[in-house]
N, C-alpha and C positions, 0 to 999 in steps of 0.2 A: 760758824758755830751755832748760831740761833736757828737757822733753817734746818740743819741736820738734827738738832735736838728735837725740833718739831717733827721731823720725818721719822725718827726712831721712837719717840715717846708720846706724841700727842694722842694717837689712837688709844693706847692703853690707859693714858691719863683720863681721857673723857669717859671711857667705858668702865674702868675698874676703880678709879679714884673719885671722879665727879659722879660716877654711876648714872650716866645718861643713857637713854635707850639707844640701841645701835642704829635705828632709823634716823634719829636726830643727829647722831655723830656722823653718819654718812652724808647727810645734808650739809653739815658744817664743813667737813673736809672737802667735799666735791665743789659746793658753791663757793667756798672760800678760795680754793685754788682756781676756780673759773674766774672769779673776780680778780685775783692776783694776775692771772694770765692776760686778762683784758687790759689791765692797767699798764702792763709792760710796754706794748707798742705805743700807747698814748704817752707814757712818760718819755719813751725814746724820741717821739716826735717833738714834744715840748722842749726837751733838752736840746734837740737839733735846732729849734727855732730861737733858743735863747742866745744872747750875745756873749761876747768874751769880756771878762772882767780882769782886774789886775791880778786875781788869783787863778785865772784860767776860765775855761768854759764849763768843764765837767766837775772839777773838785768842789766848787761851792754848793752844788746840788747835794753831794754826799754829806757835807759838813752841816748845812742848815736843816736837813731833815733828820739827822741822827738823833737829837734829843727826843723827838716824837716817836721815833722807832723804838728807842730804849724803853720809854714809858709804856707804850702799848704792848711790848713784849712781856714786861713784868706783869701787867694786868691780865694778859692772856693766861698765865699760869696761876693766877690767884683764884680763890674760892670765896666769893662775897658772903655767902651764907652756908651754914652747915647743911641745911636742907633747902633745896630749891625746886620749884616746879619745873617741869620739862620745858615750858614755854620761856620762862625767865632764863634758864640755863642756856637754851638755844640762842636767845637774843644776846646775852652777855658774851658768850664765847664766839659767836659768829661775828659780832661787831668788833671785838678785840682782834680777831683773826684778820678781818678785812683791813682794819686800821694798820696793823703791823705790816701786812704784806704790801700795802700801798706805800708806806714810808720806806720799807726795804727795797721796793722797786726804784724809788727815787735815789737810793744809795747804790744799789747793785748795778743798774743800767749804766750810769756814768762811770762807775768804777771799772766794770768789765770793758767798756769802750776805750778806756785809757790805754789799753794794750796796743792800740794803733798809734798812740802819740807819745811813746817813750823814747823815740829816736832809734838809730841803728838800722841794720839791714834785716833780711829774713832770718838769718842765723841768730842774730842778737835777740830778735823778737821771740823766736822759738825757745831760746834759753830763758828769756824773761817769763814766757808762759809756763815753762817747766818749773821755774822757781816760784811763780805765783801759785800754781796749782799745788806744789809741794807744801807751801805755807798754808794754803786753804785746806788741804787734807789734814795738816797738823792742827789747824784750828778746829776742824771737825772732830779730830781725835780729842783735843782738849775739851771741847764742849760736851762730847759724849762721855768722857771720863768724869768731868765735874758732875753732870746730870746723873750719870749711871751710878757713880759711887755714893752720891748723896741719897738718891731715892731707892737704889738697889737694896740697901739694908732693910728698908721697910717693906719692899716687895718680898724679900726673903722671909721676913717675919710673918707676912700675910700667908705665904705658902705654908709655913710651919703651922699657923693657926688653922688653916684649911685642912691640913693633914690630920690634925688632932680632932677637928670637927667630924671629918669623914670616917675616922677609925674608932670612934667611941660610941658606946650604946648607953652611956650613963648621962642622965639629964644634967647633973651638977657639973660634970666635966664639959659637957656641951655648952652649958651656960657660961662657964669660964672662957671657953674658946670663942664664943660669940662676943663676950666683953673684950677679949684681946683683939678681935677683928675690928671692933669699933675704935679702940684706942689706937691701933695701928693705922687706921684710915685717917684719923686726925693728924697724926705725926707725918704720914705720907704727904698729905696736902701741904703741910708746913714745909716739908723737905723740897717739894717741887717749887715753892715760892722762893726759897733760899737759893736754889740752883738757878732760877730765872734772874735773880738780882746779880749773882756772880757772872753769869753769861752776858747779861746786859752791860756790866762794867767793862768786860772785854770788848764788847761792841764799841763802847765809847773810846777806849784806848786805841783800838785799831783805826778809828776815824781820825784821831789826833795824829797818829803816825803818818797816815795818808796825807793829811794837810801839811805837815811839816817836812815830809821827806820826798814828795813827788812833785815834779814840775812838768807841765804839759809842753810837748814839742811838736812842731809841724811835721807832717808826713807828705811825701809826694802826692800831688793831685788832691790835697786836702787843704782847707783854709781855716778850720776851727771857727768859722763865721756862722751867721744865721743861715738856716736852710731857706732857700728861695722858693721852693715848690710847695704845693699843698700836701696835706697828710696822705690823701688817697693817691696822688700822683707819685709820691715817694714810695708808698707801700706797693704800688703797681710795679715800679721799677725793681724793687727788691724781690718780689715774689715771681717775677718773670725771669730771674737769673737762674738757669738750670742747675749749676753746681750747688748753689745755695739751697734750692728746694730739696735736692737729693740729700745733702748733708743734714738739713733740718729734720727731714722725715726719718732718716736713719737714726739720728740722735733721739728723736721722739720715741721710737719703738724700743731702742736700747734703754733709754731712761725709764720708760714704762716698766720694763722688765726688772731693772734694778730697784726702782722705788716700790714696786709691788712686793718684792721679796723683803726689802728693808722695812716697809711699813707693817708687815705682818710677822716680822721676826720675833718681836717680844711676845706676842700672843701665841705664836707657834711654840716657842720654847716653854712658855708657861703652861699651856693647856694641851699641846699635842706631844711634845717631847719629854715633859716631866722635868725640865731643867730651868724652871722659872727663877730659882735662886742664883743661877749662873749666867743668865742672859746678858747682864751688863758687862761681865768679864769677857764673854764671847764677842760682844760689840767692840770692846777695847782691843782685843787681839786682832779683829778684822781691820780696824782703823790703823793700828800700828803697822800691820802688814801693808796696807795701802800707802801709808806715808813712806815707808822704807823702799817701796817698789817704784816710786816716781823716778828716781835717777836711773834705774834699770831700764824702764820703758823709754825714757828720753834717749838713752844710749842706743837702744834698738831702733827707734824711729829715725835717728840720724844715720845709722848703718844700713838699715834695710828699707827705709821709707815708711811713711805714715800709714798707708793702707795696710801693708803687711803687718806692722806692729799692732794695728787695730784689730785685725782678724784673729791673730794669735791670742791677744789679751782677752778679748771678749769670749773666745771659745773656752777659756779656763773656767768661766763662771758656770757652765752647764754641768760638768761632773760634780762640782762642789754642791750645787743645789740638789742633784739626784741623790748623792750619798747622805747629805744631811737629812733629807726627807725620809730616807729609808732606814737609817740607823737610829732607832729610838733609844733615848737615855744613855747614849755612849759618849761621854764627855771627851775622852781623848780623840776620838774620830771627829767630833765637832770642832775641836781646836785646830786640827790639821786642815780641815775643810774651810774653816774661817780664815786661815792664812791664805789659802788658794783663792777664796772669794775676795779677800782684801786686795790681793795682787791684781785681780781682774777689775775691781772697783777703781784702782788707780788709773787704768786705761780709760775708763769712762770719764774720769776727772780730767785727764791730760789731753788725750788725742783729739776729741771733737773741738775743744777750745783751741788747740794748736792748729787745727785745720781751718777754723773760721777766718783767721786773718788772711789766709791764702785765697779764700773765696772773695773776701772784700777787695783784695788787691786785683784779682781777676776781673771783678766788676769795674773797678776804677780804670783799668787800662782799656777796657772795652767801651766804657761810657765816661770819658774824661770830663764831660760837661755836667754830669750828675754828681755834684760834690756834696760833702758834709752829711752823707747818709750813714756814717758809721754807727751812731747811736741807734738808728732804726734797725740796722742789721743785727746788732747785739740784742736789742730789746725783743725783736721777733724771735730770736734764737732762744732767749730765756723764756719767752711766752710759751713755746712748745714744750720746753722742759717742765715748766710749772703746770701747764695744762695736762701733760702726761701724768705728772705726780698726782694731780687732783683726781683724774679719772681712775688711776690705779687704787688709791686709798678709798675714794668714794664707792667704787664698785665692790671693793673688798669688804668694806663695812656693811654695805647693803646685802651682799651675799651672806654674811654672817647673821644679819637680821632675819633673813628668810630661812636660814638653817636653824634658827631658834636660840641664838646666843642670848644669855641672860647676864646683864651687867652686874659685876660684883660676885657672881656665883663662883663657888669653889670647884664645881664639877659640871661638865657639859655633856650633852647627848652625842652619840657617835656621828650624827650628821654635821655637827659643828667641827669635830676633829677632822673629818674627811674634807670639809670645806677649807679648813686651815692648811691642810697638806696640799690641796690643789692650788690654792692661792700662793703657796710658798714655792712650789717647784714647777709643775707642768705648765701653768699659765705664763709665768715669767720666761720659761725656756722657749715657748712658742713665740712670744713677743720678741725675744732676743734674736731668734732665727730670722724673723721678718726684717728686723733692723739690719742684720748682717747682709741679707739679700739686697737691700737698698744701697748699702755701702759698696757693694760689689760694682754698682753702676756709677759710682762717684767718679767724675771725669778728670779731676786735677791730680795727676801723678807727679813723680819727681821731675820728669822732663818738662811738663807744663809749668812747674814751679820755677825752673831755671829760666824759661822764656819770660815769665812774669817779672822775675828779678831784673832781667836785661831791660825790659820795657820801662820799668819803674826807674831804673838808673838813668835812662834817657830823659825822663820827665823832670822838669825843673820844679823846685818848691814854689808853690803859688805865691808865697811871701815875697819872692824875688821879683815877681812881675808887678808892674804898676806901683813901684815904690814912690813915684813922684819925681824922680831924678831925670828920667828920660822920656817923659810924656810929650808926644808931638801932636798938636792939633792938626787934623786933616779935614779938608773940604772936598766933597765929591758928589757926582750924580750917580744914581743907581736905579736899577730895575730888577726886582727879585721875582723868580718864578719857581714852581715845582717842576719835577721831571716830566709831568704830563702837559706842561705848557701853561698851567693856570698861574696868573700873575697875582702876587699877594702884596706887593709894595712897589712904589715908584716915586722917586723925588721929582722927576720931571712932571708927573701928573699933578703933583702938589705945587709945582713951580717954586720949589724951595730946596736948594742943595742941602745935603745931609752933612752934619759935622759931628766928629767925635775925636777923642784923644787916644792915639795909639799908645799902648802900654798901660792903660788905666782899666782894662777889662770892662769897657762900656759896651762892647759888641761881642759877637760870637768869635770863637777861636779862629775859624777860617778867615775872617776879616783881618784879625790881628796879624796873622802870618802871611796873608795874601797882599794886602794893601801896602805893607811895609816894603815889599819887593818891587813896587811900581814906581815909575817916575812921573813927575808932574806933566799933565797933558796926555798921558797914556790912557788908552781905553782897553780894558781886558775883560775876559770872561772868567769868573771865579766859580768853580764847582766845589761845594762844601758837603762832604759826607756827613751822616748823622753825628759821628764823633766830633766833627768840627763845626756842627751847627747846634741844633737844640736837643740832640740826643733822644733818649727814651721818653722825655717828658713832653717834647713838642712845644707848641704855643697854642693854648686852648682857643678854638674857633678860627684859627688862622693857619697854623702849620701842624700837620698830624705828627704823631710820634715816629721816630726813626726815619725822618724824611731827608732826602738829599736835596739841597737847595742850589739853584743856579742864579748867579748875579752878573748883570751887565754893568760894569763899573767904569767910570771915567774920573780919574784923580785930577781935581781942579787946582789944588794947592796944598802946600805944607808950610806951617808957620814955624 
């Protein structure tokens, strides 16, 4: 609710209500989103490093940061003074924007990561994702409805006052219209603050429902424990996973396209299409269509596969943008195209988030020793989404600045109108086509999903291993070397046998499964592939990443 209210209304709020120069607005929106994007992976890492509490590992993060998020959101839409200098305005709104986005990251990263810890199989998780995104789109609809209906009345009054000011030659009438504009501006600022308080209240209620209604459950090859590797090592493992990289960049360009059109929609309707009094109703229609389309796309992805549904859904956005940009002041056509665009928006909400768990599962079966990276996967995913949004809005506002946009003006020069049209249709369409090209090379199809499901079913829950009931102390002599013959460890050189407890996860997976098959007095050669050794992280300074290890082992005793 809050993020999409910012997406739809923040640009026009800063330009036409706060009346800040377009250059400063572009700085706030771009730098604020850049800050937000940077905090997401950091928050994901900190969440991964945190321990499990009686309430879980992820949920406490959302609960304890929520009050600060609500407060900063309300302050973001407030106007401390009737008239503010450009420097003070920039400092106030940039600070509040960064505070809110930081606290929202502390809420959203753990919340989205919960999708991996709700229990069930792939089908159950896809259904949960569809339900979650349906509710999220409904929340977006509710937030846009609340914000749009409260502030839309005053935007309509401003448009009427502008029309009177533009159409009169009489000084007295012009004076009255100017007075009406001033009065409308005061009421509009008040309306934005009221809408922020209402949306902030829903933020609070949603967090309460999350805390009372959701319980974290373990997933195969996950422990919900503290992450054992460093931030850079974890990040390196994540960005080296090819399916994840392709999904992220496809999502980045598609998100850039949608957010560029979304961020400029209010300005386009107001100044280019001549429908400023109706844009909040068009936003409402678009989001209703998106909400109602979620079950349809969920059915299609189950029947035809996720990639097919993704391509069909995203393609619907292109004709909608072309027709809206071409048909000036034609409300019925805009309504029909808003419905089509809303249906396509539902695909962006549902499909990438439904595909991300498949990528995480693929990573886990290929790297079973790299555990508890789920928050990092989700935070980096959100990072690129927010970074794309910041780039789209920042570049858009900067383009309007160079085109000569004047804050609060009723009429703009032709260069501004042309810029708005380009930012609303041609630029997003080009970005969307790039995203679809990247999605074409996304490697996880339905066949690979079935293979992943089978491998996960074979993997035990980590919670079942090392419970303490069947731990067996073992004593042995060992000599470990790499495939090139380099020796990295030897108990014989230390003249001290090695001891560990089988079943307590004190050693690598290859040892757990190899030593347990040996008998006392037996000497054997254990060859451990990277999946059964140190995986993608290696052991800094001793064992390189993705190394196969060879052990000469003699089992001396079992207690």
